[in-house]
N, CA, C and O atoms as a CHARMM CRD file, in Angstrom:
* protein
*
  268
    1    1 MET  N     37.13200  52.05700  26.27900 PROA 1      0.00000
    2    1 MET  CA    36.16900  50.98400  26.13100 PROA 1      0.00000
    3    1 MET  C     36.82200  49.63000  26.42600 PROA 1      0.00000
    4    1 MET  O     36.23100  48.82100  27.14200 PROA 1      0.00000
    5    2 PHE  N     37.98900  49.36400  25.91400 PROA 2      0.00000
    6    2 PHE  CA    38.69200  48.11500  26.15100 PROA 2      0.00000
    7    2 PHE  C     38.99900  47.91300  27.62700 PROA 2      0.00000
    8    2 PHE  O     38.92300  46.79100  28.12700 PROA 2      0.00000
    9    3 LEU  N     39.33700  48.96700  28.31600 PROA 3      0.00000
   10    3 LEU  CA    39.67100  48.86500  29.73400 PROA 3      0.00000
   11    3 LEU  C     38.47500  48.44100  30.56600 PROA 3      0.00000
   12    3 LEU  O     38.64400  47.81200  31.61100 PROA 3      0.00000
   13    4 SER  N     37.28100  48.76800  30.12900 PROA 4      0.00000
   14    4 SER  CA    36.10300  48.37900  30.89800 PROA 4      0.00000
   15    4 SER  C     35.84200  46.87600  30.81100 PROA 4      0.00000
   16    4 SER  O     35.11000  46.33400  31.64000 PROA 4      0.00000
   17    5 LEU  N     36.42200  46.19900  29.83300 PROA 5      0.00000
   18    5 LEU  CA    36.22500  44.75200  29.69000 PROA 5      0.00000
   19    5 LEU  C     37.20000  43.94700  30.54000 PROA 5      0.00000
   20    5 LEU  O     36.94800  42.77400  30.81600 PROA 5      0.00000
   21    6 LEU  N     38.28800  44.54400  30.95100 PROA 6      0.00000
   22    6 LEU  CA    39.31900  43.80800  31.68100 PROA 6      0.00000
   23    6 LEU  C     38.84800  43.20900  32.99600 PROA 6      0.00000
   24    6 LEU  O     39.23400  42.07700  33.28800 PROA 6      0.00000
   25    7 PRO  N     38.04700  43.88000  33.80900 PROA 7      0.00000
   26    7 PRO  CA    37.64800  43.26500  35.08400 PROA 7      0.00000
   27    7 PRO  C     36.87400  41.95800  34.91600 PROA 7      0.00000
   28    7 PRO  O     36.89500  41.11500  35.81300 PROA 7      0.00000
   29    8 CYS  N     36.20500  41.77800  33.80800 PROA 8      0.00000
   30    8 CYS  CA    35.41900  40.55300  33.63200 PROA 8      0.00000
   31    8 CYS  C     36.28100  39.38600  33.17800 PROA 8      0.00000
   32    8 CYS  O     35.83700  38.24200  33.27200 PROA 8      0.00000
   33    9 CYS  N     37.46300  39.61800  32.70100 PROA 9      0.00000
   34    9 CYS  CA    38.30100  38.54700  32.15400 PROA 9      0.00000
   35    9 CYS  C     38.60700  37.44600  33.16600 PROA 9      0.00000
   36    9 CYS  O     38.48800  36.27100  32.81900 PROA 9      0.00000
   37   10 PRO  N     38.99300  37.76700  34.39300 PROA 10     0.00000
   38   10 PRO  CA    39.21600  36.66700  35.35300 PROA 10     0.00000
   39   10 PRO  C     37.94500  35.86500  35.61700 PROA 10     0.00000
   40   10 PRO  O     37.99400  34.64800  35.79900 PROA 10     0.00000
   41   11 GLN  N     36.81200  36.55600  35.63700 PROA 11     0.00000
   42   11 GLN  CA    35.55000  35.84500  35.86500 PROA 11     0.00000
   43   11 GLN  C     35.24300  34.92800  34.68600 PROA 11     0.00000
   44   11 GLN  O     34.79600  33.79800  34.88000 PROA 11     0.00000
   45   12 VAL  N     35.47400  35.39600  33.48900 PROA 12     0.00000
   46   12 VAL  CA    35.24200  34.58100  32.29400 PROA 12     0.00000
   47   12 VAL  C     36.18500  33.38000  32.29400 PROA 12     0.00000
   48   12 VAL  O     35.77500  32.26500  31.97000 PROA 12     0.00000
   49   13 ALA  N     37.43300  33.60200  32.65300 PROA 13     0.00000
   50   13 ALA  CA    38.39300  32.50100  32.70900 PROA 13     0.00000
   51   13 ALA  C     37.97600  31.47100  33.75000 PROA 13     0.00000
   52   13 ALA  O     38.11200  30.26800  33.52700 PROA 13     0.00000
   53   14 GLN  N     37.47300  31.94000  34.87800 PROA 14     0.00000
   54   14 GLN  CA    37.02400  31.02100  35.92300 PROA 14     0.00000
   55   14 GLN  C     35.81800  30.21400  35.44200 PROA 14     0.00000
   56   14 GLN  O     35.72500  29.01200  35.68900 PROA 14     0.00000
   57   15 GLN  N     34.90300  30.88600  34.75700 PROA 15     0.00000
   58   15 GLN  CA    33.73400  30.17700  34.22400 PROA 15     0.00000
   59   15 GLN  C     34.14900  29.14400  33.18400 PROA 15     0.00000
   60   15 GLN  O     33.60600  28.04000  33.14400 PROA 15     0.00000
   61   16 ASP  N     35.11500  29.50700  32.34300 PROA 16     0.00000
   62   16 ASP  CA    35.61600  28.55300  31.34300 PROA 16     0.00000
   63   16 ASP  C     36.24900  27.33700  32.02000 PROA 16     0.00000
   64   16 ASP  O     36.06300  26.20300  31.57900 PROA 16     0.00000
   65   17 ALA  N     36.99500  27.58700  33.09100 PROA 17     0.00000
   66   17 ALA  CA    37.61400  26.48200  33.82400 PROA 17     0.00000
   67   17 ALA  C     36.56000  25.59300  34.46700 PROA 17     0.00000
   68   17 ALA  O     36.68400  24.36800  34.45300 PROA 17     0.00000
   69   18 GLN  N     35.52600  26.20300  35.02800 PROA 18     0.00000
   70   18 GLN  CA    34.44300  25.41700  35.62600 PROA 18     0.00000
   71   18 GLN  C     33.70500  24.60700  34.56400 PROA 18     0.00000
   72   18 GLN  O     33.33500  23.45600  34.79200 PROA 18     0.00000
   73   19 ARG  N     33.49800  25.21500  33.41900 PROA 19     0.00000
   74   19 ARG  CA    32.82500  24.51900  32.31600 PROA 19     0.00000
   75   19 ARG  C     33.66600  23.32400  31.86100 PROA 19     0.00000
   76   19 ARG  O     33.14200  22.23600  31.62100 PROA 19     0.00000
   77   20 ALA  N     34.97000  23.54400  31.74800 PROA 20     0.00000
   78   20 ALA  CA    35.86700  22.46000  31.33500 PROA 20     0.00000
   79   20 ALA  C     35.84900  21.33500  32.37300 PROA 20     0.00000
   80   20 ALA  O     35.82600  20.15800  32.01400 PROA 20     0.00000
   81   21 THR  N     35.85900  21.69100  33.64300 PROA 21     0.00000
   82   21 THR  CA    35.79800  20.68800  34.71200 PROA 21     0.00000
   83   21 THR  C     34.49900  19.89900  34.62700 PROA 21     0.00000
   84   21 THR  O     34.49300  18.68100  34.80500 PROA 21     0.00000
   85   22 PHE  N     33.40200  20.59500  34.35500 PROA 22     0.00000
   86   22 PHE  CA    32.10300  19.93400  34.21300 PROA 22     0.00000
   87   22 PHE  C     32.14000  18.90600  33.08600 PROA 22     0.00000
   88   22 PHE  O     31.66400  17.78100  33.24500 PROA 22     0.00000
   89   23 TYR  N     32.71200  19.30400  31.94200 PROA 23     0.00000
   90   23 TYR  CA    32.74500  18.38900  30.79800 PROA 23     0.00000
   91   23 TYR  C     33.65500  17.18500  31.06200 PROA 23     0.00000
   92   23 TYR  O     33.35400  16.07300  30.62800 PROA 23     0.00000
   93   24 VAL  N     34.75600  17.40300  31.76500 PROA 24     0.00000
   94   24 VAL  CA    35.64400  16.29200  32.11100 PROA 24     0.00000
   95   24 VAL  C     34.92400  15.33200  33.05100 PROA 24     0.00000
   96   24 VAL  O     34.98000  14.11700  32.86100 PROA 24     0.00000
   97   25 ASP  N     34.24300  15.87200  34.06900 PROA 25     0.00000
   98   25 ASP  CA    33.49700  15.02300  35.00400 PROA 25     0.00000
   99   25 ASP  C     32.38400  14.25700  34.29100 PROA 25     0.00000
  100   25 ASP  O     32.14200  13.08200  34.56800 PROA 25     0.00000
  101   26 LYS  N     31.71900  14.94000  33.37600 PROA 26     0.00000
  102   26 LYS  CA    30.64900  14.29100  32.61600 PROA 26     0.00000
  103   26 LYS  C     31.21300  13.14700  31.76600 PROA 26     0.00000
  104   26 LYS  O     30.60800  12.07900  31.68200 PROA 26     0.00000
  105   27 ALA  N     32.36000  13.36900  31.14200 PROA 27     0.00000
  106   27 ALA  CA    32.98500  12.32200  30.32400 PROA 27     0.00000
  107   27 ALA  C     33.40000  11.13800  31.19000 PROA 27     0.00000
  108   27 ALA  O     33.26700   9.98800  30.77200 PROA 27     0.00000
  109   28 LYS  N     33.90200  11.41100  32.39600 PROA 28     0.00000
  110   28 LYS  CA    34.27700  10.32400  33.30300 PROA 28     0.00000
  111   28 LYS  C     33.05500   9.50400  33.70600 PROA 28     0.00000
  112   28 LYS  O     33.11300   8.27600  33.76400 PROA 28     0.00000
  113   29 GLN  N     31.94500  10.19400  33.98400 PROA 29     0.00000
  114   29 GLN  CA    30.70600   9.48400  34.34200 PROA 29     0.00000
  115   29 GLN  C     30.22300   8.62200  33.19000 PROA 29     0.00000
  116   29 GLN  O     29.83100   7.47200  33.39100 PROA 29     0.00000
  117   30 GLU  N     30.25100   9.17400  31.97800 PROA 30     0.00000
  118   30 GLU  CA    29.79900   8.41500  30.81500 PROA 30     0.00000
  119   30 GLU  C     30.69300   7.19900  30.57800 PROA 30     0.00000
  120   30 GLU  O     30.20700   6.13000  30.20800 PROA 30     0.00000
  121   31 LYS  N     31.99400   7.36100  30.79100 PROA 31     0.00000
  122   31 LYS  CA    32.91300   6.23800  30.64600 PROA 31     0.00000
  123   31 LYS  C     32.56800   5.14300  31.64900 PROA 31     0.00000
  124   31 LYS  O     32.52100   3.96400  31.29800 PROA 31     0.00000
  125   32 GLN  N     32.32800   5.53400  32.89500 PROA 32     0.00000
  126   32 GLN  CA    31.97300   4.55500  33.93400 PROA 32     0.00000
  127   32 GLN  C     30.64400   3.87800  33.61200 PROA 32     0.00000
  128   32 GLN  O     30.49300   2.67400  33.82100 PROA 32     0.00000
  129   33 GLN  N     29.68100   4.64800  33.10600 PROA 33     0.00000
  130   33 GLN  CA    28.38900   4.06900  32.70500 PROA 33     0.00000
  131   33 GLN  C     28.58400   3.02700  31.61600 PROA 33     0.00000
  132   33 GLN  O     27.97100   1.96000  31.65800 PROA 33     0.00000
  133   34 ASN  N     29.43100   3.32800  30.64500 PROA 34     0.00000
  134   34 ASN  CA    29.68000   2.38500  29.55100 PROA 34     0.00000
  135   34 ASN  C     30.35500   1.12000  30.05400 PROA 34     0.00000
  136   34 ASN  O     30.05600   0.02300  29.58100 PROA 34     0.00000
  137   35 ILE  N     31.26400   1.26700  31.01100 PROA 35     0.00000
  138   35 ILE  CA    31.93700   0.09400  31.58000 PROA 35     0.00000
  139   35 ILE  C     30.93000  -0.79100  32.30600 PROA 35     0.00000
  140   35 ILE  O     30.91900  -2.00800  32.11900 PROA 35     0.00000
  141   36 VAL  N     30.08200  -0.17800  33.13700 PROA 36     0.00000
  142   36 VAL  CA    29.08600  -0.94000  33.89800 PROA 36     0.00000
  143   36 VAL  C     28.09600  -1.61200  32.94300 PROA 36     0.00000
  144   36 VAL  O     27.70900  -2.76200  33.14900 PROA 36     0.00000
  145   37 LYS  N     27.69300  -0.89000  31.90700 PROA 37     0.00000
  146   37 LYS  CA    26.76500  -1.45500  30.93000 PROA 37     0.00000
  147   37 LYS  C     27.38500  -2.65600  30.22000 PROA 37     0.00000
  148   37 LYS  O     26.72900  -3.68300  30.04600 PROA 37     0.00000
  149   38 ALA  N     28.64500  -2.53000  29.81100 PROA 38     0.00000
  150   38 ALA  CA    29.32400  -3.63200  29.12800 PROA 38     0.00000
  151   38 ALA  C     29.48600  -4.83300  30.04900 PROA 38     0.00000
  152   38 ALA  O     29.33200  -5.97500  29.61600 PROA 38     0.00000
  153   39 GLN  N     29.79500  -4.58300  31.31300 PROA 39     0.00000
  154   39 GLN  CA    29.91900  -5.69100  32.27000 PROA 39     0.00000
  155   39 GLN  C     28.58000  -6.39800  32.45500 PROA 39     0.00000
  156   39 GLN  O     28.53300  -7.62500  32.53700 PROA 39     0.00000
  157   40 GLY  N     27.50500  -5.63800  32.52200 PROA 40     0.00000
  158   40 GLY  CA    26.17800  -6.23500  32.65400 PROA 40     0.00000
  159   40 GLY  C     25.79800  -7.05800  31.44200 PROA 40     0.00000
  160   40 GLY  O     25.23900  -8.14800  31.56800 PROA 40     0.00000
  161   41 GLU  N     26.10600  -6.53000  30.26400 PROA 41     0.00000
  162   41 GLU  CA    25.79800  -7.26700  29.03800 PROA 41     0.00000
  163   41 GLU  C     26.62600  -8.54600  28.94100 PROA 41     0.00000
  164   41 GLU  O     26.13200  -9.57700  28.48500 PROA 41     0.00000
  165   42 ALA  N     27.87600  -8.47800  29.36800 PROA 42     0.00000
  166   42 ALA  CA    28.72700  -9.67800  29.35400 PROA 42     0.00000
  167   42 ALA  C     28.18100 -10.72600  30.31400 PROA 42     0.00000
  168   42 ALA  O     28.15100 -11.91300  29.99000 PROA 42     0.00000
  169   43 GLN  N     27.75200 -10.29500  31.48600 PROA 43     0.00000
  170   43 GLN  CA    27.17100 -11.22400  32.46900 PROA 43     0.00000
  171   43 GLN  C     25.89500 -11.85300  31.92700 PROA 43     0.00000
  172   43 GLN  O     25.66200 -13.05000  32.09600 PROA 43     0.00000
  173   44 ALA  N     25.07200 -11.03700  31.27600 PROA 44     0.00000
  174   44 ALA  CA    23.83200 -11.55700  30.69100 PROA 44     0.00000
  175   44 ALA  C     24.13700 -12.59200  29.61100 PROA 44     0.00000
  176   44 ALA  O     23.46800 -13.62100  29.52500 PROA 44     0.00000
  177   45 ALA  N     25.14300 -12.31700  28.79100 PROA 45     0.00000
  178   45 ALA  CA    25.51000 -13.26800  27.73600 PROA 45     0.00000
  179   45 ALA  C     25.99800 -14.58900  28.33600 PROA 45     0.00000
  180   45 ALA  O     25.67500 -15.66000  27.82200 PROA 45     0.00000
  181   46 LYS  N     26.77000 -14.51600  29.41500 PROA 46     0.00000
  182   46 LYS  CA    27.23200 -15.73800  30.07700 PROA 46     0.00000
  183   46 LYS  C     26.05700 -16.54000  30.62700 PROA 46     0.00000
  184   46 LYS  O     26.02300 -17.76400  30.50100 PROA 46     0.00000
  185   47 LEU  N     25.09900 -15.85400  31.23400 PROA 47     0.00000
  186   47 LEU  CA    23.93300 -16.55300  31.78700 PROA 47     0.00000
  187   47 LEU  C     23.09300 -17.20100  30.69800 PROA 47     0.00000
  188   47 LEU  O     22.61300 -18.32400  30.86000 PROA 47     0.00000
  189   48 ILE  N     22.91700 -16.49800  29.59900 PROA 48     0.00000
  190   48 ILE  CA    22.14000 -17.05800  28.48600 PROA 48     0.00000
  191   48 ILE  C     22.84300 -18.29000  27.93200 PROA 48     0.00000
  192   48 ILE  O     22.19700 -19.30000  27.65100 PROA 48     0.00000
  193   49 SER  N     24.15400 -18.21300  27.77300 PROA 49     0.00000
  194   49 SER  CA    24.92000 -19.36000  27.27700 PROA 49     0.00000
  195   49 SER  C     24.80800 -20.55000  28.23000 PROA 49     0.00000
  196   49 SER  O     24.62000 -21.68800  27.80200 PROA 49     0.00000
  197   50 PHE  N     24.92500 -20.26900  29.51200 PROA 50     0.00000
  198   50 PHE  CA    24.80900 -21.32100  30.52400 PROA 50     0.00000
  199   50 PHE  C     23.42600 -21.96900  30.47500 PROA 50     0.00000
  200   50 PHE  O     23.30800 -23.19400  30.51600 PROA 50     0.00000
  201   51 GLN  N     22.38900 -21.15000  30.38600 PROA 51     0.00000
  202   51 GLN  CA    21.02200 -21.68800  30.33200 PROA 51     0.00000
  203   51 GLN  C     20.81900 -22.52800  29.08400 PROA 51     0.00000
  204   51 GLN  O     20.14700 -23.55900  29.13000 PROA 51     0.00000
  205   52 ARG  N     21.39700 -22.09400  27.96300 PROA 52     0.00000
  206   52 ARG  CA    21.26000 -22.85200  26.72100 PROA 52     0.00000
  207   52 ARG  C     21.96100 -24.20100  26.85100 PROA 52     0.00000
  208   52 ARG  O     21.45100 -25.21700  26.38000 PROA 52     0.00000
  209   53 ASP  N     23.13600 -24.21000  27.49400 PROA 53     0.00000
  210   53 ASP  CA    23.84600 -25.47200  27.69600 PROA 53     0.00000
  211   53 ASP  C     23.04900 -26.41900  28.58900 PROA 53     0.00000
  212   53 ASP  O     22.95700 -27.61300  28.30300 PROA 53     0.00000
  213   54 ILE  N     22.48100 -25.89900  29.65500 PROA 54     0.00000
  214   54 ILE  CA    21.67600 -26.71500  30.56700 PROA 54     0.00000
  215   54 ILE  C     20.44900 -27.26400  29.84100 PROA 54     0.00000
  216   54 ILE  O     20.09900 -28.43600  29.98000 PROA 54     0.00000
  217   55 LEU  N     19.81300 -26.40100  29.07400 PROA 55     0.00000
  218   55 LEU  CA    18.63200 -26.84400  28.32900 PROA 55     0.00000
  219   55 LEU  C     19.00100 -27.95500  27.35300 PROA 55     0.00000
  220   55 LEU  O     18.25600 -28.92200  27.19400 PROA 55     0.00000
  221   56 GLY  N     20.16300 -27.81400  26.69500 PROA 56     0.00000
  222   56 GLY  CA    20.61900 -28.86800  25.77800 PROA 56     0.00000
  223   56 GLY  C     20.83800 -30.18500  26.50000 PROA 56     0.00000
  224   56 GLY  O     20.49100 -31.24800  25.98400 PROA 56     0.00000
  225   57 LEU  N     21.41600 -30.11700  27.69700 PROA 57     0.00000
  226   57 LEU  CA    21.62100 -31.34000  28.47700 PROA 57     0.00000
  227   57 LEU  C     20.29400 -31.97400  28.88300 PROA 57     0.00000
  228   57 LEU  O     20.14700 -33.19600  28.84500 PROA 57     0.00000
  229   58 ILE  N     19.34800 -31.15900  29.26200 PROA 58     0.00000
  230   58 ILE  CA    18.02300 -31.67600  29.65400 PROA 58     0.00000
  231   58 ILE  C     17.35300 -32.36200  28.46200 PROA 58     0.00000
  232   58 ILE  O     16.76200 -33.43200  28.60300 PROA 58     0.00000
  233   59 ILE  N     17.45100 -31.74100  27.30200 PROA 59     0.00000
  234   59 ILE  CA    16.83200 -32.32600  26.10800 PROA 59     0.00000
  235   59 ILE  C     17.48800 -33.66300  25.78200 PROA 59     0.00000
  236   59 ILE  O     16.79600 -34.62900  25.46000 PROA 59     0.00000
  237   60 CYS  N     18.80800 -33.72800  25.86300 PROA 60     0.00000
  238   60 CYS  CA    19.50600 -35.00500  25.61900 PROA 60     0.00000
  239   60 CYS  C     19.07700 -36.05900  26.62900 PROA 60     0.00000
  240   60 CYS  O     18.83600 -37.21000  26.26500 PROA 60     0.00000
  241   61 TRP  N     18.98500 -35.67800  27.86800 PROA 61     0.00000
  242   61 TRP  CA    18.58200 -36.60400  28.92400 PROA 61     0.00000
  243   61 TRP  C     17.16700 -37.12300  28.65000 PROA 61     0.00000
  244   61 TRP  O     16.90500 -38.31800  28.78800 PROA 61     0.00000
  245   62 LEU  N     16.25800 -36.22500  28.26200 PROA 62     0.00000
  246   62 LEU  CA    14.88200 -36.63000  27.97200 PROA 62     0.00000
  247   62 LEU  C     14.83300 -37.59400  26.78100 PROA 62     0.00000
  248   62 LEU  O     14.06000 -38.55200  26.77700 PROA 62     0.00000
  249   63 LYS  N     15.65900 -37.32900  25.78400 PROA 63     0.00000
  250   63 LYS  CA    15.70500 -38.21700  24.63300 PROA 63     0.00000
  251   63 LYS  C     16.20700 -39.59700  25.01500 PROA 63     0.00000
  252   63 LYS  O     15.70400 -40.60700  24.52200 PROA 63     0.00000
  253   64 LEU  N     17.20000 -39.63800  25.89400 PROA 64     0.00000
  254   64 LEU  CA    17.72300 -40.91700  26.35500 PROA 64     0.00000
  255   64 LEU  C     16.69400 -41.67300  27.18600 PROA 64     0.00000
  256   64 LEU  O     16.61700 -42.90000  27.12900 PROA 64     0.00000
  257   65 CYS  N     15.91800 -40.94300  27.94600 PROA 65     0.00000
  258   65 CYS  CA    14.92500 -41.58800  28.81000 PROA 65     0.00000
  259   65 CYS  C     13.76500 -42.15700  27.98600 PROA 65     0.00000
  260   65 CYS  O     13.12300 -43.12100  28.40400 PROA 65     0.00000
  261   66 THR  N     13.50200 -41.57500  26.84300 PROA 66     0.00000
  262   66 THR  CA    12.36500 -42.04800  26.04800 PROA 66     0.00000
  263   66 THR  C     12.76600 -43.11700  25.04500 PROA 66     0.00000
  264   66 THR  O     11.90700 -43.67300  24.36000 PROA 66     0.00000
  265   67 VAL  N     14.05100 -43.41200  24.94600 PROA 67     0.00000
  266   67 VAL  CA    14.50200 -44.42400  23.98300 PROA 67     0.00000
  267   67 VAL  C     14.31000 -45.79600  24.53100 PROA 67     0.00000
  268   67 VAL  O     14.63300 -46.77900  23.86300 PROA 67     0.00000
């Protein structure tokens, strides 16, 4: 009975290796997604800060013009 299981062992090992490769590739993709997401969020934060600064300058200018 044990001998009948031996031919499948290389196939099982190959499937395990393919599965491991899949999980490594998936982890690499998720890492890259997280990097791109963080870069986008950082860019958005910079733009919001810039817009807030510009808006503050406009408000100051308007106040000076009405004085």
